[in-house]
PDB file as gemmi writes it, atoms N, CA and C in Angstrom:
CRYST1    1.000    1.000    1.000  90.00  90.00  90.00 P 1                      
ATOM      1  N   MET A   1       0.846  -1.170   0.000  1.00  0.00           N  
ATOM      2  CA  MET A   1       0.000   0.000   0.000  1.00  0.00           C  
ATOM      3  C   MET A   1       0.890   1.232   0.000  1.00  0.00           C  
ATOM      4  N   THR A   2       0.977   1.839  -1.142  1.00  0.00           N  
ATOM      5  CA  THR A   2       1.828   3.016  -1.260  1.00  0.00           C  
ATOM      6  C   THR A   2       1.047   4.251  -1.681  1.00  0.00           C  
ATOM      7  N   ASP A   3      -0.281   4.193  -1.563  1.00  0.00           N  
ATOM      8  CA  ASP A   3      -1.096   5.345  -1.916  1.00  0.00           C  
ATOM      9  C   ASP A   3      -0.827   6.500  -0.970  1.00  0.00           C  
ATOM     10  N   VAL A   4      -0.737   7.675  -1.538  1.00  0.00           N  
ATOM     11  CA  VAL A   4      -0.627   8.887  -0.738  1.00  0.00           C  
ATOM     12  C   VAL A   4      -2.013   9.501  -0.682  1.00  0.00           C  
ATOM     13  N   VAL A   5      -2.489   9.780   0.525  1.00  0.00           N  
ATOM     14  CA  VAL A   5      -3.823  10.351   0.669  1.00  0.00           C  
ATOM     15  C   VAL A   5      -3.732  11.677   1.417  1.00  0.00           C  
ATOM     16  N   ASP A   6      -4.660  12.553   1.104  1.00  0.00           N  
ATOM     17  CA  ASP A   6      -4.685  13.834   1.809  1.00  0.00           C  
ATOM     18  C   ASP A   6      -5.421  13.669   3.139  1.00  0.00           C  
ATOM     19  N   SER A   7      -5.407  14.713   3.935  1.00  0.00           N  
ATOM     20  CA  SER A   7      -5.984  14.635   5.274  1.00  0.00           C  
ATOM     21  C   SER A   7      -7.487  14.394   5.253  1.00  0.00           C  
ATOM     22  N   ASP A   8      -8.190  14.928   4.249  1.00  0.00           N  
ATOM     23  CA  ASP A   8      -9.629  14.694   4.156  1.00  0.00           C  
ATOM     24  C   ASP A   8      -9.939  13.226   3.900  1.00  0.00           C  
ATOM     25  N   GLU A   9      -9.172  12.601   3.014  1.00  0.00           N  
ATOM     26  CA  GLU A   9      -9.382  11.184   2.736  1.00  0.00           C  
ATOM     27  C   GLU A   9      -9.019  10.342   3.959  1.00  0.00           C  
ATOM     28  N   LEU A  10      -7.975  10.702   4.637  1.00  0.00           N  
ATOM     29  CA  LEU A  10      -7.599   9.988   5.854  1.00  0.00           C  
ATOM     30  C   LEU A  10      -8.704  10.078   6.892  1.00  0.00           C  
ATOM     31  N   LEU A  11      -9.276  11.258   7.067  1.00  0.00           N  
ATOM     32  CA  LEU A  11     -10.379  11.431   8.014  1.00  0.00           C  
ATOM     33  C   LEU A  11     -11.580  10.588   7.601  1.00  0.00           C  
ATOM     34  N   ARG A  12     -11.911  10.557   6.313  1.00  0.00           N  
ATOM     35  CA  ARG A  12     -13.023   9.733   5.837  1.00  0.00           C  
ATOM     36  C   ARG A  12     -12.772   8.255   6.136  1.00  0.00           C  
ATOM     37  N   ARG A  13     -11.549   7.812   5.949  1.00  0.00           N  
ATOM     38  CA  ARG A  13     -11.225   6.410   6.231  1.00  0.00           C  
ATOM     39  C   ARG A  13     -11.339   6.100   7.714  1.00  0.00           C  
ATOM     40  N   ILE A  14     -10.895   7.003   8.538  1.00  0.00           N  
ATOM     41  CA  ILE A  14     -11.011   6.810   9.992  1.00  0.00           C  
ATOM     42  C   ILE A  14     -12.475   6.785  10.390  1.00  0.00           C  
ATOM     43  N   GLN A  15     -13.277   7.659   9.812  1.00  0.00           N  
ATOM     44  CA  GLN A  15     -14.708   7.695  10.141  1.00  0.00           C  
ATOM     45  C   GLN A  15     -15.410   6.420   9.690  1.00  0.00           C  
ATOM     46  N   ARG A  16     -15.033   5.880   8.529  1.00  0.00           N  
ATOM     47  CA  ARG A  16     -15.608   4.603   8.088  1.00  0.00           C  
ATOM     48  C   ARG A  16     -15.201   3.478   9.032  1.00  0.00           C  
ATOM     49  N   ALA A  17     -13.947   3.470   9.440  1.00  0.00           N  
ATOM     50  CA  ALA A  17     -13.475   2.453  10.377  1.00  0.00           C  
ATOM     51  C   ALA A  17     -14.202   2.570  11.705  1.00  0.00           C  
ATOM     52  N   ARG A  18     -14.438   3.796  12.142  1.00  0.00           N  
ATOM     53  CA  ARG A  18     -15.157   4.012  13.394  1.00  0.00           C  
ATOM     54  C   ARG A  18     -16.588   3.504  13.297  1.00  0.00           C  
ATOM     55  N   ALA A  19     -17.253   3.785  12.183  1.00  0.00           N  
ATOM     56  CA  ALA A  19     -18.628   3.329  11.982  1.00  0.00           C  
ATOM     57  C   ALA A  19     -18.696   1.802  11.982  1.00  0.00           C  
ATOM     58  N   CYS A  20     -17.723   1.177  11.350  1.00  0.00           N  
ATOM     59  CA  CYS A  20     -17.663  -0.280  11.325  1.00  0.00           C  
ATOM     60  C   CYS A  20     -17.449  -0.838  12.731  1.00  0.00           C  
ATOM     61  N   ALA A  21     -16.527  -0.263  13.470  1.00  0.00           N  
ATOM     62  CA  ALA A  21     -16.254  -0.717  14.841  1.00  0.00           C  
ATOM     63  C   ALA A  21     -17.476  -0.516  15.729  1.00  0.00           C  
ATOM     64  N   GLU A  22     -18.186   0.580  15.532  1.00  0.00           N  
ATOM     65  CA  GLU A  22     -19.388   0.845  16.326  1.00  0.00           C  
ATOM     66  C   GLU A  22     -20.465  -0.208  16.041  1.00  0.00           C  
ATOM     67  N   GLU A  23     -20.623  -0.553  14.779  1.00  0.00           N  
ATOM     68  CA  GLU A  23     -21.598  -1.573  14.399  1.00  0.00           C  
ATOM     69  C   GLU A  23     -21.227  -2.933  15.001  1.00  0.00           C  
ATOM     70  N   GLU A  24     -19.956  -3.293  14.927  1.00  0.00           N  
ATOM     71  CA  GLU A  24     -19.502  -4.569  15.487  1.00  0.00           C  
ATOM     72  C   GLU A  24     -19.667  -4.595  17.011  1.00  0.00           C  
ATOM     73  N   GLU A  25     -19.332  -3.499  17.660  1.00  0.00           N  
ATOM     74  CA  GLU A  25     -19.473  -3.430  19.118  1.00  0.00           C  
ATOM     75  C   GLU A  25     -20.935  -3.627  19.513  1.00  0.00           C  
ATOM     76  N   ARG A  26     -21.833  -2.992  18.795  1.00  0.00           N  
ATOM     77  CA  ARG A  26     -23.267  -3.115  19.069  1.00  0.00           C  
ATOM     78  C   ARG A  26     -23.736  -4.559  18.833  1.00  0.00           C  
ATOM     79  N   ALA A  27     -23.264  -5.179  17.752  1.00  0.00           N  
ATOM     80  CA  ALA A  27     -23.660  -6.553  17.439  1.00  0.00           C  
ATOM     81  C   ALA A  27     -23.185  -7.527  18.511  1.00  0.00           C  
ATOM     82  N   TRP A  28     -21.943  -7.360  18.975  1.00  0.00           N  
ATOM     83  CA  TRP A  28     -21.432  -8.259  20.018  1.00  0.00           C  
ATOM     84  C   TRP A  28     -22.124  -8.019  21.350  1.00  0.00           C  
ATOM     85  N   ARG A  29     -22.489  -6.789  21.630  1.00  0.00           N  
ATOM     86  CA  ARG A  29     -23.225  -6.501  22.863  1.00  0.00           C  
ATOM     87  C   ARG A  29     -24.607  -7.164  22.815  1.00  0.00           C  
ATOM     88  N   THR A  30     -25.274  -7.077  21.659  1.00  0.00           N  
ATOM     89  CA  THR A  30     -26.576  -7.723  21.488  1.00  0.00           C  
ATOM     90  C   THR A  30     -26.449  -9.234  21.631  1.00  0.00           C  
ATOM     91  N   ARG A  31     -25.399  -9.777  21.026  1.00  0.00           N  
ATOM     92  CA  ARG A  31     -25.174 -11.222  21.130  1.00  0.00           C  
ATOM     93  C   ARG A  31     -24.917 -11.633  22.578  1.00  0.00           C  
ATOM     94  N   ARG A  32     -24.151 -10.822  23.296  1.00  0.00           N  
ATOM     95  CA  ARG A  32     -23.880 -11.109  24.715  1.00  0.00           C  
ATOM     96  C   ARG A  32     -25.180 -11.212  25.491  1.00  0.00           C  
ATOM     97  N   GLU A  33     -26.081 -10.262  25.276  1.00  0.00           N  
ATOM     98  CA  GLU A  33     -27.359 -10.271  25.997  1.00  0.00           C  
ATOM     99  C   GLU A  33     -28.191 -11.492  25.623  1.00  0.00           C  
ATOM    100  N   ALA A  34     -28.163 -11.866  24.353  1.00  0.00           N  
ATOM    101  CA  ALA A  34     -28.928 -13.024  23.903  1.00  0.00           C  
ATOM    102  C   ALA A  34     -28.396 -14.328  24.502  1.00  0.00           C  
ATOM    103  N   LEU A  35     -27.088 -14.388  24.732  1.00  0.00           N  
ATOM    104  CA  LEU A  35     -26.466 -15.617  25.229  1.00  0.00           C  
ATOM    105  C   LEU A  35     -26.369 -15.691  26.749  1.00  0.00           C  
ATOM    106  N   ARG A  36     -26.621 -14.595  27.419  1.00  0.00           N  
ATOM    107  CA  ARG A  36     -26.402 -14.514  28.865  1.00  0.00           C  
ATOM    108  C   ARG A  36     -27.040 -15.672  29.632  1.00  0.00           C  
ATOM    109  N   GLN A  37     -28.276 -16.025  29.327  1.00  0.00           N  
ATOM    110  CA  GLN A  37     -28.990 -17.068  30.076  1.00  0.00           C  
ATOM    111  C   GLN A  37     -28.679 -18.484  29.592  1.00  0.00           C  
ATOM    112  N   THR A  38     -28.436 -18.649  28.302  1.00  0.00           N  
ATOM    113  CA  THR A  38     -28.300 -19.993  27.740  1.00  0.00           C  
ATOM    114  C   THR A  38     -26.869 -20.461  27.557  1.00  0.00           C  
ATOM    115  N   ASP A  39     -25.941 -19.543  27.369  1.00  0.00           N  
ATOM    116  CA  ASP A  39     -24.550 -19.913  27.080  1.00  0.00           C  
ATOM    117  C   ASP A  39     -23.600 -18.926  27.755  1.00  0.00           C  
ATOM    118  N   PRO A  40     -23.332 -19.125  29.049  1.00  0.00           N  
ATOM    119  CA  PRO A  40     -22.478 -18.179  29.772  1.00  0.00           C  
ATOM    120  C   PRO A  40     -21.087 -18.017  29.156  1.00  0.00           C  
ATOM    121  N   ASP A  41     -20.510 -19.099  28.632  1.00  0.00           N  
ATOM    122  CA  ASP A  41     -19.181 -18.985  28.009  1.00  0.00           C  
ATOM    123  C   ASP A  41     -19.251 -18.151  26.739  1.00  0.00           C  
ATOM    124  N   GLY A  42     -20.276 -18.379  25.937  1.00  0.00           N  
ATOM    125  CA  GLY A  42     -20.458 -17.586  24.729  1.00  0.00           C  
ATOM    126  C   GLY A  42     -20.716 -16.128  25.055  1.00  0.00           C  
ATOM    127  N   ALA A  43     -21.483 -15.892  26.120  1.00  0.00           N  
ATOM    128  CA  ALA A  43     -21.758 -14.517  26.547  1.00  0.00           C  
ATOM    129  C   ALA A  43     -20.479 -13.831  27.008  1.00  0.00           C  
ATOM    130  N   ARG A  44     -19.627 -14.564  27.682  1.00  0.00           N  
ATOM    131  CA  ARG A  44     -18.358 -14.010  28.151  1.00  0.00           C  
ATOM    132  C   ARG A  44     -17.455 -13.651  26.963  1.00  0.00           C  
ATOM    133  N   GLU A  45     -17.418 -14.536  25.978  1.00  0.00           N  
ATOM    134  CA  GLU A  45     -16.620 -14.246  24.776  1.00  0.00           C  
ATOM    135  C   GLU A  45     -17.176 -13.019  24.046  1.00  0.00           C  
ATOM    136  N   ALA A  46     -18.493 -12.953  23.913  1.00  0.00           N  
ATOM    137  CA  ALA A  46     -19.120 -11.806  23.255  1.00  0.00           C  
ATOM    138  C   ALA A  46     -18.827 -10.526  24.025  1.00  0.00           C  
ATOM    139  N   ASP A  47     -18.772 -10.610  25.350  1.00  0.00           N  
ATOM    140  CA  ASP A  47     -18.462  -9.443  26.174  1.00  0.00           C  
ATOM    141  C   ASP A  47     -17.036  -8.960  25.922  1.00  0.00           C  
ATOM    142  N   VAL A  48     -16.108  -9.900  25.838  1.00  0.00           N  
ATOM    143  CA  VAL A  48     -14.708  -9.551  25.567  1.00  0.00           C  
ATOM    144  C   VAL A  48     -14.587  -8.885  24.203  1.00  0.00           C  
ATOM    145  N   ARG A  49     -15.269  -9.436  23.221  1.00  0.00           N  
ATOM    146  CA  ARG A  49     -15.215  -8.855  21.877  1.00  0.00           C  
ATOM    147  C   ARG A  49     -15.839  -7.465  21.842  1.00  0.00           C  
ATOM    148  N   SER A  50     -16.953  -7.284  22.555  1.00  0.00           N  
ATOM    149  CA  SER A  50     -17.570  -5.949  22.570  1.00  0.00           C  
ATOM    150  C   SER A  50     -16.649  -4.947  23.255  1.00  0.00           C  
ATOM    151  N   LEU A  51     -15.940  -5.373  24.290  1.00  0.00           N  
ATOM    152  CA  LEU A  51     -14.981  -4.485  24.957  1.00  0.00           C  
ATOM    153  C   LEU A  51     -13.812  -4.137  24.037  1.00  0.00           C  
ATOM    154  N   ALA A  52     -13.389  -5.097  23.234  1.00  0.00           N  
ATOM    155  CA  ALA A  52     -12.300  -4.825  22.287  1.00  0.00           C  
ATOM    156  C   ALA A  52     -12.729  -3.766  21.271  1.00  0.00           C  
ATOM    157  N   TYR A  53     -13.932  -3.904  20.740  1.00  0.00           N  
ATOM    158  CA  TYR A  53     -14.419  -2.903  19.786  1.00  0.00           C  
ATOM    159  C   TYR A  53     -14.645  -1.556  20.470  1.00  0.00           C  
ATOM    160  N   GLU A  54     -15.065  -1.586  21.719  1.00  0.00           N  
ATOM    161  CA  GLU A  54     -15.219  -0.338  22.471  1.00  0.00           C  
ATOM    162  C   GLU A  54     -13.871   0.378  22.589  1.00  0.00           C  
ATOM    163  N   SER A  55     -12.810  -0.385  22.809  1.00  0.00           N  
ATOM    164  CA  SER A  55     -11.467   0.200  22.888  1.00  0.00           C  
ATOM    165  C   SER A  55     -11.050   0.806  21.554  1.00  0.00           C  
ATOM    166  N   VAL A  56     -11.352   0.108  20.476  1.00  0.00           N  
ATOM    167  CA  VAL A  56     -11.044   0.637  19.145  1.00  0.00           C  
ATOM    168  C   VAL A  56     -11.785   1.957  18.930  1.00  0.00           C  
ATOM    169  N   LEU A  57     -13.053   2.000  19.322  1.00  0.00           N  
ATOM    170  CA  LEU A  57     -13.835   3.234  19.190  1.00  0.00           C  
ATOM    171  C   LEU A  57     -13.196   4.382  19.952  1.00  0.00           C  
ATOM    172  N   ARG A  58     -12.747   4.099  21.159  1.00  0.00           N  
ATOM    173  CA  ARG A  58     -12.127   5.150  21.970  1.00  0.00           C  
ATOM    174  C   ARG A  58     -10.851   5.683  21.305  1.00  0.00           C  
ATOM    175  N   VAL A  59     -10.067   4.794  20.736  1.00  0.00           N  
ATOM    176  CA  VAL A  59      -8.828   5.219  20.065  1.00  0.00           C  
ATOM    177  C   VAL A  59      -9.161   6.063  18.834  1.00  0.00           C  
ATOM    178  N   LEU A  60     -10.094   5.604  18.020  1.00  0.00           N  
ATOM    179  CA  LEU A  60     -10.458   6.364  16.824  1.00  0.00           C  
ATOM    180  C   LEU A  60     -11.083   7.702  17.192  1.00  0.00           C  
ATOM    181  N   ASP A  61     -11.903   7.724  18.242  1.00  0.00           N  
ATOM    182  CA  ASP A  61     -12.466   8.986  18.715  1.00  0.00           C  
ATOM    183  C   ASP A  61     -11.369   9.954  19.145  1.00  0.00           C  
ATOM    184  N   GLU A  62     -10.367   9.429  19.802  1.00  0.00           N  
ATOM    185  CA  GLU A  62      -9.272  10.282  20.281  1.00  0.00           C  
ATOM    186  C   GLU A  62      -8.490  10.873  19.103  1.00  0.00           C  
ATOM    187  N   ILE A  63      -8.391  10.120  18.014  1.00  0.00           N  
ATOM    188  CA  ILE A  63      -7.713  10.647  16.830  1.00  0.00           C  
ATOM    189  C   ILE A  63      -8.527  11.777  16.217  1.00  0.00           C  
ATOM    190  N   VAL A  64      -9.827  11.567  16.081  1.00  0.00           N  
ATOM    191  CA  VAL A  64     -10.697  12.541  15.419  1.00  0.00           C  
ATOM    192  C   VAL A  64     -11.045  13.707  16.334  1.00  0.00           C  
ATOM    193  N   THR A  65     -11.325  13.407  17.605  1.00  0.00           N  
ATOM    194  CA  THR A  65     -11.740  14.433  18.566  1.00  0.00           C  
ATOM    195  C   THR A  65     -10.929  14.268  19.842  1.00  0.00           C  
ATOM    196  N   PRO A  66      -9.715  14.802  19.888  1.00  0.00           N  
ATOM    197  CA  PRO A  66      -8.867  14.650  21.079  1.00  0.00           C  
ATOM    198  C   PRO A  66      -9.581  15.148  22.339  1.00  0.00           C  
ATOM    199  N   GLY A  67      -9.489  14.346  23.387  1.00  0.00           N  
ATOM    200  CA  GLY A  67     -10.076  14.715  24.670  1.00  0.00           C  
ATOM    201  C   GLY A  67     -11.529  14.323  24.836  1.00  0.00           C  
ATOM    202  N   LYS A  68     -12.122  13.695  23.825  1.00  0.00           N  
ATOM    203  CA  LYS A  68     -13.542  13.331  23.904  1.00  0.00           C  
ATOM    204  C   LYS A  68     -13.816  12.396  25.078  1.00  0.00           C  
ATOM    205  N   HIS A  69     -12.913  11.493  25.341  1.00  0.00           N  
ATOM    206  CA  HIS A  69     -13.086  10.526  26.429  1.00  0.00           C  
ATOM    207  C   HIS A  69     -12.120  10.798  27.570  1.00  0.00           C  
ATOM    208  N   ALA A  70     -11.766  12.037  27.765  1.00  0.00           N  
ATOM    209  CA  ALA A  70     -10.798  12.379  28.820  1.00  0.00           C  
ATOM    210  C   ALA A  70     -11.322  11.921  30.173  1.00  0.00           C  
ATOM    211  N   GLU A  71     -10.432  11.312  30.910  1.00  0.00           N  
ATOM    212  CA  GLU A  71     -10.770  10.885  32.268  1.00  0.00           C  
ATOM    213  C   GLU A  71     -10.988  12.105  33.136  1.00  0.00           C  
ATOM    214  N   ARG A  72     -12.052  12.106  33.865  1.00  0.00           N  
ATOM    215  CA  ARG A  72     -12.352  13.241  34.744  1.00  0.00           C  
ATOM    216  C   ARG A  72     -11.999  12.889  36.167  1.00  0.00           C  
ATOM    217  N   GLU A  73     -11.351  13.817  36.822  1.00  0.00           N  
ATOM    218  CA  GLU A  73     -10.977  13.613  38.209  1.00  0.00           C  
ATOM    219  C   GLU A  73     -12.140  14.022  39.092  1.00  0.00           C  
ATOM    220  N   PRO A  74     -12.330  13.332  40.221  1.00  0.00           N  
ATOM    221  CA  PRO A  74     -13.433  13.674  41.126  1.00  0.00           C  
ATOM    222  C   PRO A  74     -13.300  15.021  41.757  1.00  0.00           C  
TER     223      PRO A  74                                                      
END                                                                             
């Protein structure tokens, strides 16, 4: 991959990646809830995956909007 892209294209790519991660996080969260009663191991795996996508979202948000998820002190 040797394409050179401008900042607008880079931002569009990050936003598409963020939208994809958000969709996946939502899907795994829904799956976790569906499996909670019938398959605790599957629910646990779905929870881990939803947390992973949540982390990806936080990183992409920080790139696009620095400080959006800043930790607040009490």
